[in-house]
C-alpha positions in Angstrom: -37.9 -13.7 18.4 -34.4 -13.4 17.1 -35.2 -15.6 14.2 -36.9 -12.6 12.4 -33.5 -11.0 11.8 -31.7 -11.9 8.6 -27.9 -12.3 8.8 -26.1 -9.7 6.7 -22.5 -10.2 7.6 -20.2 -13.2 7.2 -16.6 -14.0 7.8 -14.3 -14.8 4.9 -13.3 -18.3 6.1 -14.0 -21.9 5.1 -16.5 -22.0 2.2 -16.3 -18.2 1.5 -12.5 -18.4 1.6 -12.4 -21.4 -0.7 -14.8 -19.7 -3.2 -12.8 -16.5 -3.6 -9.5 -18.4 -3.6 -10.7 -20.5 -6.5 -11.9 -17.4 -8.4 -8.9 -15.3 -7.7 -6.3 -17.9 -8.7 -7.9 -18.2 -12.1 -7.7 -14.5 -12.9 -4.8 -13.1 -14.9 -1.4 -12.6 -13.2 -1.9 -8.8 -12.7 -4.5 -9.6 -10.1 -2.3 -11.8 -8.0 -2.6 -9.2 -5.2 -6.2 -10.5 -4.6 -5.0 -14.0 -3.8 -2.1 -12.5 -1.7 -4.6 -10.5 0.3 -6.7 -13.6 1.0 -3.7 -15.6 2.1 -2.5 -13.0 4.6 -5.9 -12.4 6.1 -6.2 -8.8 4.8 -9.9 -9.5 3.9 -11.9 -10.5 7.0 -15.5 -10.4 6.1 -18.3 -9.4 3.7 -21.6 -7.8 4.4 -24.7 -6.7 2.5 -24.3 -3.2 1.0 -27.6 -1.6 2.1 -26.7 1.6 0.3 -27.2 -0.1 -3.1 -30.1 -2.0 -4.6 -29.4 -5.5 -5.8 -26.9 -8.1 -4.7 -24.0 -6.0 -3.6 -21.6 -6.7 -0.8 -18.9 -4.7 1.0 -15.6 -6.2 2.2 -14.3 -5.7 5.8 -10.5 -5.3 6.2 -7.9 -6.1 8.8 -7.2 -2.5 9.8 -3.6 -3.3 10.7 -2.9 -4.3 7.1 -5.2 -2.2 4.9 -3.3 1.0 4.9 0.0 -0.8 4.0 -1.7 -2.6 1.2 -3.3 0.4 -0.4 -2.2 1.8 -3.8 -3.8 5.1 -4.3 -5.3 5.6 -7.7 -5.4 1.8 -8.5 -9.2 1.4 -9.0 -11.2 -0.5 -11.5 -13.9 -3.1 -11.9 -13.5 -6.8 -12.8 -16.6 -7.7 -14.7 -18.3 -10.7 -16.2 -16.6 -13.4 -14.2 -19.0 -16.3 -14.9 -19.7 -18.8 -12.2 -21.4 -22.0 -13.4 -23.1 -24.6 -11.2 -25.7 -27.3 -11.9 -26.6 -25.8 -15.2 -27.1 -22.3 -13.8 -25.0 -19.3 -14.6 -24.2 -16.3 -12.4 -22.1 -13.2 -13.1 -19.6 -12.0 -10.5 -18.3 -8.4 -10.6 -15.5 -7.2 -8.3 -14.7 -3.7 -7.3 -11.1 -2.5 -6.6 -10.4 0.8 -5.0 -7.0 2.2 -4.1 -5.5 -1.3 -4.6 -8.0 -3.0 -2.2 -10.8 -5.3 -2.9 -13.8 -3.3 -1.5 -16.9 -5.0 -2.8 -18.5 -7.5 -5.2 -21.9 -8.2 -6.8 -23.4 -11.6 -7.5 -27.0 -12.9 -7.7 -26.5 -16.0 -5.5 -25.1 -16.5 -2.0 -21.4 -17.5 -2.4 -21.9 -19.9 0.5 -24.3 -22.0 -1.7 -21.6 -22.7 -4.3 -20.0 -26.1 -4.2 -18.8 -27.8 -7.3 -18.7 -24.8 -9.6 -16.7 -23.7 -12.6 -15.2 -20.3 -13.3 -15.6 -19.0 -16.9 -13.4 -16.0 -18.0 -14.4 -16.0 -21.6 -16.3 -12.7 -21.2 -14.1 -11.3 -18.4 -13.0 -7.7 -18.7 -11.3 -5.0 -16.7 -13.2 -1.7 -16.8 -13.2 1.8 -15.3 -14.1 2.1 -11.6 -17.8 2.6 -10.8 -16.9 3.3 -7.2 -18.9 6.1 -5.7 -17.6 7.5 -2.5 -20.1 7.6 0.4 -21.4 11.1 0.1 -22.7 11.1 3.7 -19.2 10.5 5.0 -17.8 13.1 2.6 -20.3 15.6 4.0 -19.2 14.9 7.5 -15.7 16.2 6.7 -16.5 18.7 4.0 -14.7 22.0 4.5 -12.4 20.6 7.3 -8.7 20.9 7.0 -6.0 19.5 9.2 -2.3 18.8 8.4 -2.2 16.0 11.0 -5.3 14.1 9.7 -6.2 12.5 6.3 -9.6 13.8 5.6 -9.6 13.1 1.8 -8.9 9.3 1.6 -11.3 7.9 4.1 -10.3 4.2 4.0 -13.2 2.0 5.1 -12.7 -1.0 7.4 -14.7 -3.1 9.8 -14.0 -3.7 13.5 -16.4 -5.5 15.8 -19.1 -5.6 13.2 -19.1 -1.8 12.7 -17.8 0.2 9.8 -15.2 2.9 10.4 -13.4 5.4 8.2 -9.7 6.0 9.0 -8.5 9.6 9.4 -5.2 9.0 11.2 -2.7 6.1 11.2 -1.0 6.0 14.5 1.2 3.1 13.4 1.6 -0.4 14.8 -2.1 -1.2 14.1 -3.5 1.8 15.9 -5.9 4.3 14.3 -8.1 7.3 14.7 -11.4 6.8 12.8 -14.9 8.1 12.4 -18.2 6.3 12.1 -21.0 7.3 9.8 -22.4 9.7 12.3 -19.1 11.6 12.6 -18.1 10.4 16.0 -14.4 9.9 16.5 -12.9 6.7 17.9 -9.5 5.4 18.9 -8.8 1.8 17.7 -5.9 0.5 19.7 -4.3 -2.9 19.0 -2.6 -3.8 22.3 -4.5 -4.0 24.5 -7.3 -4.2 22.0 -10.0 -1.6 22.4 -12.3 0.7 20.5 -13.1 3.9 22.5 -15.0 7.1 21.8 -12.7 10.1 21.7 -15.1 12.8 20.5 -18.8 12.9 19.5 -18.0 15.4 16.7 -15.3 15.1 14.0 -15.6 18.9 13.5 -14.8 19.5 17.1 -12.0 17.0 17.1 -10.4 18.7 14.0 -10.6 22.0 15.9 -9.0 20.4 18.9 -6.1 19.0 16.8 -5.6 22.2 14.9 -5.5 24.3 18.2 -3.2 21.7 19.8 -5.8 20.8 22.4 -5.4 17.1 21.5 -2.0 15.3 21.6 -1.6 12.0 19.7 1.5 11.0 21.7 -0.3 11.4 25.0 -3.2 9.4 23.7 -1.0 6.5 22.6 0.6 6.6 26.1 -2.7 5.7 27.7 -3.9 9.3 28.5 -7.1 10.8 27.0 -5.0 13.1 24.7 -6.6 16.3 25.8 -4.1 19.0 26.6 
């Protein structure tokens, strides 16, 4: 019965890694950061972007690297990268947001490309078309907290689920929310993802009223004062 489900998430390794490496290395020098990100494992996976119609994909990051690799305000589109194979032509568009590769669009599965050529004769860099996830924005709308970043909700993937970072606890540890507004702790060593609060609004209130202590949480306690 499981055969009825269509795969929508893939790791960036082997064929996928080779595909993007070949594309990125042929781009102009100012986009070297894309190849660098691939080589250091910053970009882990890609998945179908169900929020958009067409052949759009979202990139999953290594959360221990993504915040350090961000450059706020560095956002644009790389358009009209032509991929040619067996007489067929496909257009690849790449989205950069805050210095990170966050998505791409192409009308053919990249895993089906083998002996292909990259044509940059029509390539151009244009203004960003990135549209923030309004549902996520609504979850934190009106909330303020000096100890949390509620404006730059960096998206990343962990264990096949999307999270939005609201607090960098350093050393690969984070506080993040999911698309329902639940708050999670993502701890690197020992690795775990655990629910902290079912409501980001309640969590913000707890932090503002000093009912939640980040140091306690990092020391293995539940963080509630």
